[in-house]
Backbone as numpy.savetxt, mean C-alpha at the origin, in Angstrom:
# Nx Ny Nz CAx CAy CAz Cx Cy Cz
12.06 -17.46 -3.44 11.33 -16.31 -3.37 12.26 -15.10 -3.46
11.73 -13.76 -4.22 12.55 -12.79 -4.20 11.54 -11.59 -4.26
12.01 -10.45 -3.77 11.55 -8.99 -3.96 12.12 -8.30 -5.17
11.43 -7.97 -6.10 11.99 -7.14 -7.18 11.11 -5.91 -7.60
11.68 -5.16 -8.34 10.86 -3.99 -8.94 9.85 -4.46 -9.53
8.74 -3.83 -9.61 7.53 -4.12 -10.42 7.80 -3.37 -11.81
7.53 -4.20 -13.04 7.45 -3.56 -14.05 5.99 -3.66 -14.84
6.05 -3.14 -15.75 4.78 -2.92 -16.56 4.25 -4.41 -16.96
5.22 -5.06 -17.29 4.83 -6.50 -17.87 4.23 -7.24 -16.56
4.28 -6.79 -15.29 3.71 -7.39 -14.13 2.41 -6.93 -14.20
2.01 -6.00 -14.73 0.48 -5.54 -14.43 -0.66 -6.70 -14.80
-0.52 -7.45 -15.56 -1.81 -8.54 -15.40 -2.07 -9.19 -14.25
-0.61 -9.86 -13.50 -0.84 -10.45 -12.30 -1.04 -9.47 -11.37
-0.41 -8.24 -11.12 -0.64 -7.36 -9.95 -2.22 -6.60 -10.44
-2.75 -6.56 -11.30 -4.00 -6.23 -11.19 -5.12 -7.20 -10.80
-4.78 -8.51 -11.19 -5.25 -9.82 -10.55 -5.39 -9.87 -8.92
-4.16 -9.54 -8.50 -4.02 -9.43 -6.97 -5.00 -8.33 -6.36
-4.94 -7.12 -7.11 -5.70 -5.96 -6.84 -7.11 -6.48 -6.82
-7.52 -7.03 -7.93 -8.89 -7.27 -8.04 -9.17 -8.24 -6.98
-8.42 -9.17 -6.34 -8.87 -10.09 -5.19 -8.96 -9.11 -4.15
-8.30 -8.21 -3.86 -8.38 -7.23 -2.82 -9.75 -6.38 -2.66
-10.10 -6.01 -4.17 -11.38 -5.35 -4.09 -12.20 -6.29 -3.83
-12.57 -7.36 -4.16 -13.52 -8.43 -3.94 -13.77 -8.60 -2.68
-12.84 -8.38 -1.36 -13.00 -8.65 -0.19 -13.96 -7.60 0.19
-14.00 -6.42 -0.31 -14.74 -5.32 0.22 -14.31 -4.62 1.31
-13.03 -4.87 1.85 -12.36 -4.19 2.92 -10.80 -3.76 2.50
-10.51 -3.82 1.48 -9.07 -3.23 1.23 -9.00 -2.06 0.41
-9.99 -1.45 -0.13 -9.87 -0.20 -0.89 -11.42 0.20 -1.33
-11.37 1.48 -1.35 -12.70 2.08 -1.77 -12.76 1.86 -3.40
-11.71 1.49 -4.08 -11.88 1.22 -5.60 -12.95 -0.02 -5.69
-13.64 0.28 -6.91 -14.68 -0.98 -7.23 -14.19 -1.52 -8.53
-13.27 -0.95 -9.43 -12.88 -1.59 -10.69 -11.22 -1.45 -10.86
-10.53 -2.16 -11.36 -9.14 -2.05 -11.68 -8.98 -0.97 -12.87
-8.05 0.04 -12.39 -7.70 0.91 -13.40 -6.75 0.40 -14.59
-6.78 1.12 -15.74 -5.71 0.74 -16.62 -4.40 1.00 -16.11
-3.34 0.27 -16.50 -1.99 0.49 -16.20 -1.78 1.68 -16.30
-2.06 2.70 -17.36 -1.54 3.84 -17.39 -2.10 4.97 -16.31
-3.23 4.50 -15.87 -3.87 5.52 -14.82 -3.08 4.80 -13.64
-2.90 3.69 -13.43 -2.28 3.20 -12.07 -1.04 3.72 -11.97
-0.03 3.72 -13.21 1.10 4.55 -13.19 1.42 5.88 -12.95
0.17 6.57 -13.45 0.32 8.04 -13.21 -0.02 8.43 -11.62
-0.73 7.61 -10.93 -0.92 7.53 -9.44 0.06 7.07 -8.35
1.21 6.57 -8.97 1.96 5.79 -8.07 3.59 6.44 -8.38
4.28 6.39 -7.23 5.66 6.90 -7.43 6.37 5.76 -8.27
7.22 6.28 -9.23 7.83 5.28 -10.16 8.88 4.58 -9.51
9.56 5.12 -8.36 10.88 4.14 -7.58 10.22 3.30 -6.71
9.09 3.55 -6.15 8.60 2.36 -4.98 7.44 1.75 -5.33
7.99 0.69 -6.28 6.75 -0.24 -6.69 7.53 -1.72 -6.72
7.16 -2.68 -5.91 7.54 -3.88 -5.89 6.58 -5.16 -6.03
7.30 -6.17 -6.11 6.50 -7.40 -6.20 7.35 -8.48 -5.70
6.75 -9.35 -4.80 7.27 -10.31 -4.44 6.83 -11.79 -5.27
7.95 -12.22 -5.71 7.92 -13.25 -6.81 8.69 -14.69 -6.49
8.05 -15.59 -6.84 8.31 -16.98 -6.61 8.09 -17.93 -7.82
9.19 -18.67 -8.30 8.84 -19.71 -9.56 7.72 -19.18 -10.63
8.30 -17.74 -11.13 7.64 -17.19 -12.08 6.16 -16.67 -11.88
5.93 -16.49 -10.55 4.76 -16.13 -10.31 4.79 -14.90 -9.11
3.91 -13.96 -9.25 3.83 -13.08 -8.39 2.79 -12.93 -7.22
3.47 -13.06 -6.11 2.61 -13.41 -4.72 2.03 -12.23 -4.29
2.50 -11.05 -4.36 1.99 -9.79 -3.82 2.66 -8.63 -4.63
2.18 -7.50 -3.92 3.13 -6.28 -4.69 2.60 -5.18 -3.46
3.45 -4.24 -3.77 3.32 -2.87 -2.77 3.83 -1.88 -3.64
3.23 -0.69 -3.15 3.77 0.57 -4.13 3.20 1.90 -3.04
3.93 2.90 -3.33 3.60 4.22 -2.72 2.96 5.16 -3.82
2.09 5.81 -3.33 1.51 7.04 -4.17 1.67 8.39 -3.29
1.95 9.40 -3.85 1.87 10.62 -3.29 0.56 11.02 -2.73
0.63 11.95 -1.55 -0.68 12.15 -0.82 -1.09 13.74 -1.21
-0.25 14.45 -2.13 -0.72 15.57 -2.29 0.51 16.15 -3.49
0.04 17.00 -4.23 0.85 17.52 -5.21 1.72 18.98 -4.50
1.28 19.32 -3.40 1.79 20.47 -2.88 3.09 20.28 -2.33
4.23 20.85 -2.66 5.45 20.44 -2.46 5.88 20.24 -0.68
5.06 21.06 0.11 5.15 20.73 1.58 4.95 19.15 1.93
4.27 18.61 1.06 3.98 17.33 1.38 4.91 16.18 0.70
5.75 16.92 0.04 6.52 16.30 -0.77 7.20 14.94 -0.19
7.43 14.85 0.99 8.12 13.68 1.81 6.99 12.79 2.58
5.93 13.00 1.93 4.68 11.97 2.40 4.19 11.06 1.36
3.87 9.82 1.67 3.23 9.13 0.74 2.58 8.24 1.46
1.57 7.75 0.53 0.51 6.69 0.98 0.92 5.17 0.55
0.76 4.21 1.56 1.13 2.82 1.02 0.27 1.96 0.66
0.38 1.26 -0.31 -0.65 0.19 -0.70 0.28 -1.29 -0.79
-0.20 -2.17 -0.09 0.22 -3.48 -0.06 -0.86 -4.51 -0.27
-0.91 -5.67 -1.34 -1.74 -6.40 -1.60 -1.03 -7.66 -1.88
-1.66 -8.77 -1.02 -0.91 -10.11 -1.23 -2.02 -10.89 -1.75
-1.60 -11.81 -2.87 -2.49 -12.66 -3.34 -3.46 -13.67 -2.05
-4.49 -13.89 -2.76 -5.46 -14.60 -1.57 -4.96 -15.84 -1.14
-4.11 -16.49 -1.79 -3.69 -17.83 -1.23 -2.29 -17.67 -0.49
-1.91 -16.27 -0.31 -0.63 -16.23 0.48 -0.71 -15.27 1.56
-1.89 -14.93 1.92 -2.17 -13.58 2.85 -1.82 -14.36 4.35
-1.43 -13.77 5.05 -0.91 -14.31 6.57 0.67 -15.01 6.58
1.16 -15.01 5.38 2.42 -15.78 5.37 3.73 -14.90 5.66
3.56 -13.74 5.87 4.58 -12.90 6.31 5.19 -12.00 4.86
4.69 -12.26 3.79 4.95 -11.65 2.43 4.76 -10.10 2.69
3.46 -9.59 3.30 3.13 -8.20 3.57 4.26 -7.69 4.29
4.92 -8.15 5.43 6.07 -7.54 5.99 7.34 -7.35 5.39
7.40 -8.31 4.47 8.80 -8.16 3.60 8.48 -7.15 2.55
7.22 -6.88 1.92 7.18 -6.04 0.94 7.27 -4.47 1.81
6.43 -4.66 3.05 6.48 -3.09 3.62 7.91 -2.75 4.10
8.53 -3.38 4.47 10.17 -3.56 5.03 10.72 -2.87 3.90
10.70 -3.24 2.73 11.28 -2.98 1.37 10.79 -1.38 1.05
9.46 -1.34 0.96 8.89 0.16 0.84 9.84 1.18 1.75
9.84 0.64 2.88 10.21 1.61 3.92 11.63 2.01 3.79
12.41 1.18 3.60 13.79 1.14 3.11 13.96 2.30 1.88
13.40 1.91 0.85 13.22 2.65 -0.59 12.89 4.03 0.02
11.72 4.08 0.55 11.04 5.46 0.77 12.15 6.39 1.28
12.85 5.80 2.45 13.80 6.53 3.03 14.85 7.01 2.54
15.37 6.09 1.37 16.55 6.31 0.53 16.30 7.62 -0.44
14.74 7.65 -0.75 14.22 8.55 -1.64 13.96 10.00 -0.76
14.18 10.05 0.58 13.82 11.35 1.33 12.32 11.34 1.75
11.79 10.33 1.79 10.45 10.65 2.39 10.39 10.48 3.80
9.76 11.35 4.42 9.84 11.13 5.94 8.53 10.70 6.67
7.47 10.44 5.86 6.37 9.97 6.54 5.65 9.06 5.57
5.18 7.80 5.98 4.25 6.95 5.11 3.08 6.76 5.96
1.99 6.97 5.39 0.72 6.70 5.80 -0.19 5.81 5.08
-1.35 5.30 5.74 -2.06 4.18 5.17 -3.56 4.63 5.63
-4.65 4.33 4.77 -5.93 4.49 5.42 -6.45 3.03 5.62
-6.93 2.44 6.35 -7.31 0.76 6.46 -8.78 0.96 6.99
-9.61 0.23 6.22 -10.74 -0.31 6.70 -10.78 -1.10 8.03
-11.64 -0.53 9.37 -11.62 -1.32 10.51 -11.76 -2.65 10.39
-12.28 -3.23 9.43 -12.61 -4.76 9.22 -11.37 -5.29 8.92
-10.45 -4.56 8.17 -9.32 -5.26 7.81 -8.30 -5.54 8.93
-8.47 -5.99 9.77 -7.86 -6.31 10.83 -6.31 -6.97 10.77
-6.09 -7.65 9.49 -4.81 -8.12 9.09 -3.87 -7.24 8.76
-4.50 -6.08 8.07 -3.64 -4.75 7.58 -3.33 -4.10 8.87
-4.17 -3.99 9.70 -4.10 -3.23 11.04 -2.70 -3.78 11.77
-2.93 -5.24 11.80 -1.82 -5.86 12.64 -0.35 -5.62 11.96
-0.58 -5.75 10.54 0.95 -5.63 9.89 1.43 -4.29 9.95
0.55 -3.05 9.95 0.96 -1.91 9.98 1.61 -1.64 11.34
0.84 -2.27 12.58 1.30 -1.93 13.98 2.68 -2.60 13.97
3.04 -3.78 13.40 4.16 -4.56 13.64 5.28 -3.90 12.89
5.05 -3.11 11.99 5.85 -2.42 11.30 6.45 -1.10 11.51
5.68 -0.75 12.73 6.11 0.78 13.42 5.16 1.65 12.89
4.00 1.55 12.43 2.89 2.54 12.30 2.18 2.73 13.57
1.96 3.97 13.55 0.91 4.32 14.58 -0.37 4.74 14.24
-1.17 4.31 15.18 -2.67 4.81 15.03 -2.76 6.45 15.10
-3.43 7.06 14.12 -3.48 8.42 14.31 -5.01 8.86 14.84
-6.04 7.89 14.00 -7.33 8.24 14.40 -8.45 7.75 13.17
-9.63 7.69 13.67 -10.71 7.20 12.64 -11.50 8.33 12.05
-11.29 8.18 10.51 -12.11 9.30 9.96 -13.43 8.46 9.69
-14.50 8.84 10.42 -15.77 8.44 10.27 -16.50 8.73 8.83
-17.15 7.79 8.36 -17.92 7.88 7.10 -17.16 8.86 6.23
-15.96 8.23 6.01 -15.18 9.25 5.07 -15.59 8.92 3.69
-16.13 7.92 3.08 -16.57 7.54 1.69 -17.45 6.39 1.66
-18.04 6.37 0.66 -19.10 5.44 0.47 -18.63 4.17 -0.50
-18.75 2.89 -0.36 -18.28 1.68 -1.04 -19.68 0.92 -1.31
-20.08 0.87 -2.36 -21.25 0.32 -2.92 -22.38 0.70 -2.32
-22.33 1.95 -2.01 -23.64 2.74 -1.52 -23.58 2.75 -0.03
-22.56 2.30 1.00 -22.63 2.20 2.24 -21.41 2.78 2.64
-21.76 3.82 3.72 -20.70 4.88 4.55 -19.56 3.79 4.93
-18.29 4.25 4.79 -17.19 3.35 5.62 -16.35 4.20 6.37
-15.99 3.82 7.43 -14.78 4.63 8.14 -13.38 4.05 7.75
-12.51 4.73 8.20 -11.03 4.73 7.55 -10.38 4.90 8.92
-9.25 4.00 9.12 -8.43 4.31 10.15 -6.96 4.89 9.61
-6.68 5.73 10.17 -5.38 6.60 9.82 -4.13 6.02 10.48
-3.28 5.41 9.63 -1.90 5.05 10.30 -0.93 5.83 9.66
0.32 6.01 10.54 1.33 6.55 9.78 2.73 6.11 10.61
3.77 6.23 9.74 5.10 5.76 10.15 6.27 7.15 9.84
6.75 7.42 11.00 7.51 8.48 10.63 8.98 8.30 10.68
9.89 8.36 9.86 11.34 7.88 9.43 12.08 8.57 10.84
12.97 7.69 11.35 13.84 7.95 12.09 15.03 8.47 11.70
15.36 8.57 10.53 16.57 9.11 9.70 16.28 10.16 8.88
15.12 10.36 8.24 14.93 11.47 7.24 13.62 12.22 7.88
14.08 13.52 7.70 12.99 14.68 8.32 13.02 14.94 9.81
14.35 14.48 10.41 14.32 14.56 11.97 14.92 15.89 12.52
15.49 16.72 11.52 16.05 17.93 12.26 15.09 18.95 12.10
């Protein structure tokens, strides 16, 4: 098993794993898979990873900017998706550790994540990786016609943006 940079050629499998996450109803507000072009525009080019084994992608992770305003240039939102047959196997922690390391090399000082309260696996992963719970945004958006809360977690770098 290895973690490597995601490429455009990985999109069919990455989007399949994303679709599995959408199907759970507690991974994202998205209801359809975007085109690769749209997904590409929304994510930072340098922080895209897949965990790969025997010619198959088991999970992926990427960062997206939280704002186009320059004052938030060191803040990114994290996405981690693991194939349904591999959830709970530790792959999320491996991908997240890679994102954390790469984000600090890029000069990012804060990573944040919005998590549905039902997604306890993601909550536990973020806590394990040093993210802290900031608060709950109540009824922040609708998914399939139902209001959803979102838990906000963040991780501040201990090496970037500390002065």
